[in-house]
C-alpha positions in Angstrom: -0.1 0.1 0.1 1.2 3.7 -0.5 1.2 6.1 2.1 -0.9 9.6 1.8 1.6 11.1 4.0 0.0 14.7 4.1 -3.4 13.3 5.4 -4.2 12.7 8.8 -7.6 10.8 9.8 -9.3 12.4 12.7 -12.1 10.4 14.4 -14.1 11.5 17.4 -15.5 9.1 19.6 -18.4 8.9 22.2 -19.8 5.5 23.3 -19.7 3.8 19.8 -18.4 0.3 20.9 -20.8 -1.4 18.5 -19.2 0.4 15.5 -15.8 1.9 16.2 -13.6 -1.1 15.1 -15.6 -1.4 12.0 -14.8 2.4 11.3 -11.1 2.4 12.1 -10.5 -1.1 9.8 -12.2 0.8 7.1 -9.2 3.4 7.2 -6.6 0.5 7.7 -8.2 -1.1 4.6 -7.5 1.9 2.2 -5.7 1.6 -0.9 -3.5 4.6 0.0 -2.9 4.7 3.7 -2.9 7.8 5.9 0.0 9.3 7.6 -1.9 8.6 10.9 -5.3 7.8 12.4 -6.1 10.0 15.4 -9.1 8.8 17.9 -9.9 11.0 20.4 -11.8 9.4 23.0 -14.5 11.8 24.5 -15.0 10.3 27.8 -16.7 7.2 26.7 -18.3 4.7 29.4 -18.8 1.8 27.2 -15.4 0.4 26.6 -14.9 2.1 23.1 -11.4 3.4 23.9 -10.3 -0.3 24.9 -11.7 -1.5 21.5 -9.3 1.0 19.9 -6.4 -0.1 22.0 -6.9 -3.8 20.7 -6.4 -3.0 17.2 -2.8 -3.4 16.6 -1.5 -0.9 14.0 1.2 1.8 14.4 -0.9 3.9 12.4 -3.5 4.1 15.0 -3.1 6.9 18.0 -5.6 7.1 21.0 -6.4 10.3 22.9 -8.6 10.4 25.8 -10.2 13.2 27.4 -13.1 14.1 29.6 -16.2 14.6 27.9 -16.5 17.9 26.1 -18.4 17.0 23.2 -17.6 16.3 19.5 -16.4 19.8 18.4 -13.9 19.8 21.2 -12.8 16.1 20.2 -12.2 17.1 16.4 -10.6 20.3 17.5 -8.1 18.2 19.7 -7.2 15.8 16.8 -6.9 18.5 14.4 -4.4 20.2 16.9 -2.7 17.0 17.5 -2.5 16.1 14.1 0.8 16.3 11.9 -0.7 16.1 8.1 -1.5 18.9 6.2 -4.9 17.9 5.4 -7.1 16.4 8.0 -9.8 13.7 6.7 -13.0 13.7 8.9 -14.7 10.2 9.8 -17.3 9.8 12.6 -17.1 6.5 14.7 -20.1 5.2 13.2 -19.3 5.9 9.4 -17.0 3.8 7.2 -15.1 4.7 3.8 -14.9 2.3 0.8 -11.5 1.5 0.3 -10.6 3.9 -2.6 -11.7 6.9 -0.3 -8.2 8.3 0.5 -7.0 7.7 -3.0 -10.0 9.8 -4.5 -9.3 12.6 -1.9 -5.6 12.4 -3.0 -6.7 12.8 -7.0 -8.7 15.7 -6.0 -6.2 17.7 -4.2 -4.0 16.8 -7.0 -6.6 18.2 -9.6 -8.0 21.2 -7.6 -5.2 22.5 -5.5 -5.4 25.4 -2.9 -8.9 24.6 -2.0 -9.7 24.8 1.8 -11.8 21.7 1.6 -12.6 18.6 -0.3 -16.1 16.7 -0.5 -17.2 13.5 -1.9 -20.2 11.6 -2.6 -21.6 9.1 0.1 -24.2 6.4 0.7 -26.6 6.5 3.3 -27.1 3.2 5.3 -30.2 2.5 7.0 -31.4 -1.1 8.0 -28.8 -2.7 6.1 -29.9 -0.8 2.9 -28.0 1.6 1.0 -29.1 4.8 -0.9 -27.1 7.5 -2.7 -26.8 10.7 -0.9 -28.3 13.9 -2.4 -25.2 15.8 -3.7 -24.3 17.8 -6.7 -23.5 15.7 -9.7 -20.7 17.5 -11.1 -17.1 17.4 -10.1 -14.8 20.3 -9.7 -14.7 23.5 -7.8 -18.1 24.3 -6.6 -20.2 27.0 -5.5 -20.5 25.5 -2.1 -23.4 28.1 -0.8 -25.6 27.8 -3.8 -25.3 24.1 -4.1 -25.8 23.7 -0.4 -29.2 25.2 -0.4 -30.5 22.0 -1.8 -27.9 19.2 -1.4 -24.8 17.9 0.6 -21.7 19.2 -0.3 -19.5 18.6 2.8 -20.7 16.1 5.5 -18.2 15.3 8.4 -17.5 11.8 7.4 -16.9 12.9 3.5 -14.9 15.7 4.1 -11.1 16.8 4.0 -10.0 20.1 5.5 -7.0 22.4 5.3 -5.8 21.8 8.9 -4.2 25.1 9.4 -6.9 26.9 7.6 -9.6 25.2 9.8 -7.8 25.8 12.9 -6.9 29.4 12.1 -10.8 29.9 11.7 -11.3 28.9 15.2 -12.2 25.2 14.3 -15.5 23.6 15.4 -17.7 25.5 17.9 -17.3 23.7 21.1 -20.4 23.4 23.0 -22.8 23.4 19.8 -24.7 20.4 19.4 -26.3 20.9 16.2 -25.0 22.8 13.2 -21.6 22.6 14.5 -20.1 21.2 11.2 -21.9 23.8 8.9 -20.5 26.8 11.4 -17.3 25.6 10.4 -18.1 24.9 6.7 -19.6 28.4 6.3 -16.2 30.2 7.6 -13.9 27.9 5.3 -16.0 28.4 2.3 -16.1 32.1 2.7 -12.4 32.0 3.1 -11.3 29.5 0.1 -12.4 27.3 -2.6 -14.2 24.0 -2.4 -13.9 21.1 -4.4 -16.5 18.3 -4.7 -16.6 14.7 -6.5 -20.2 13.0 -6.7 -18.2 9.5 -6.4 -19.9 7.8 -3.5 -16.8 6.5 -1.6 -18.0 7.2 2.1 -20.9 5.4 3.9 -22.9 7.5 6.5 -25.0 5.6 9.1 -28.6 7.0 9.7 -29.2 4.3 12.5 -26.3 5.3 14.5 -27.1 5.5 18.2 -26.1 9.1 19.3 -26.4 11.5 16.3 -26.7 14.9 17.5 -30.5 15.1 16.4 -31.4 11.9 18.2 -29.9 13.2 21.6 -31.3 17.0 21.3 -30.6 19.0 24.7 -30.5 22.5 25.1 -27.2 24.2 24.3 -25.0 26.1 26.4 -22.1 27.4 24.5 -20.7 30.6 23.6 -21.2 30.0 19.7 -24.2 30.9 17.6 -25.4 30.8 14.0 -26.1 34.4 14.6 -22.6 35.0 14.5 -22.2 34.1 11.0 -24.6 36.7 9.5 -22.2 39.1 7.7 -23.7 42.0 5.8 -20.3 42.2 3.8 -20.5 38.6 2.9 -22.3 37.1 -0.3 -26.2 37.2 0.1 -26.1 33.5 -0.8 -23.8 32.8 2.0 -26.2 34.4 4.4 -29.1 32.6 3.1 -27.3 29.4 3.5 -26.7 30.3 7.3 -30.3 31.1 7.6 -31.5 27.9 6.1 -28.8 25.8 8.4 -30.6 28.1 11.5 -34.2 27.4 10.8 -33.5 23.6 10.1 -31.9 23.6 13.5 -34.9 25.6 15.1 -37.2 23.1 13.6 -35.7 20.4 15.4 -35.4 22.5 18.7 -39.1 23.3 18.3 -39.9 19.7 17.8 -37.9 18.8 20.8 -39.5 21.4 23.3 -37.2 24.3 22.4 -39.8 27.0 21.9 -37.7 30.0 22.8 -34.7 28.8 21.0 -36.8 28.4 17.8 -38.6 31.7 18.0 -35.5 33.5 18.2 -34.0 31.8 15.3 -37.3 32.8 13.3 -36.9 36.4 14.2 -33.3 36.8 13.6 -33.2 35.0 10.2 -36.3 36.5 9.0 -34.2 38.5 6.4 -34.0 35.1 4.2 -35.7 35.0 0.8 -35.1 31.5 -0.2 -36.4 29.4 3.1 -39.7 30.7 3.6 -41.2 27.2 3.4 -38.8 26.1 6.0 -39.4 29.4 8.3 -43.4 28.7 7.9 -43.0 25.2 9.1 -41.0 26.4 12.4 -43.6 29.0 12.9 -46.7 26.5 12.8 -44.9 23.9 14.9 -43.8 26.6 17.5 -47.5 27.5 17.7 -48.8 23.9 18.8 -48.4 22.5 22.0 -45.1 21.0 22.8 -46.7 17.5 23.4 -48.4 17.4 19.8 -45.0 18.6 17.9 -43.2 15.2 17.6 -46.1 13.5 16.3 -47.4 16.2 13.8 -43.8 16.4 12.5 -43.6 12.6 11.9 -46.8 12.7 10.1 -45.7 15.7 7.8 -42.8 13.9 7.0 -44.3 10.6 6.3 -46.9 12.4 3.9 -44.3 14.5 2.2 -42.1 11.2 1.8 -45.3 9.4 0.4 -46.3 12.4 -2.3 -42.5 12.5 -3.3 -42.3 8.9 -4.2 -45.4 8.8 -6.0 -44.4 11.7 -8.0 -46.9 14.1 -7.0 
């Protein structure tokens, strides 16, 4: 195997004993090996760290810390990494064996980008479907494409390490939208390249995805920080869309005040009115009703879309 000496793989880990070995081994099985694999165990209590320790590979480095959240774990890994590039991978996702080979090819073809994204599969109940991504390869308009598709997701993104750190890294303490927070800063500061070939696998059934374990946030960071009158209009539209999507989840889970604040602050949007109305309607309902109404709405929307109506 060849060695991609400038790519460090970083994996945040929290209570993923059922999946972390599969994740790490998908990196060790790459046609092009990384410089290192840094796993930051963020205070797991289920023996996840011990599983990593048992993987006999000189490429794997385990760092343990008290529980501080996924952003802190990723930032710690980036700070410890020695490669110019950091390839992000969550502890319940995996890569196809040509993932890093694809990333290296893109770096060579599209130099001087701050981030590289690739297509991905969504895995649910043993079945895979393609992620909704742009269909062209090359340097893309991140904000325009991201209004309707996924350009960057954590397990299918490689970042310029120094750039990401210089922009403050991931916002520690933010439980939803922390990846889009950093993507916005990176995309405003640099070019983004993308390839639609699906070489990553995102697990939809992961046990502790952020939305599934929503709690009110306690952080100094906010998506409101990203509004910039001097930035492009489409970048501000993207920030509004991310914030309103987050507000929808907060409303469903009972975060009435947080959702109301987001609707008020991001009312400047001109491209996400439908999403804004959905948040307003849900927020006006009794808290106990919202999860059921939301599930029914999503089921109806999926049924209508599937039937081509």
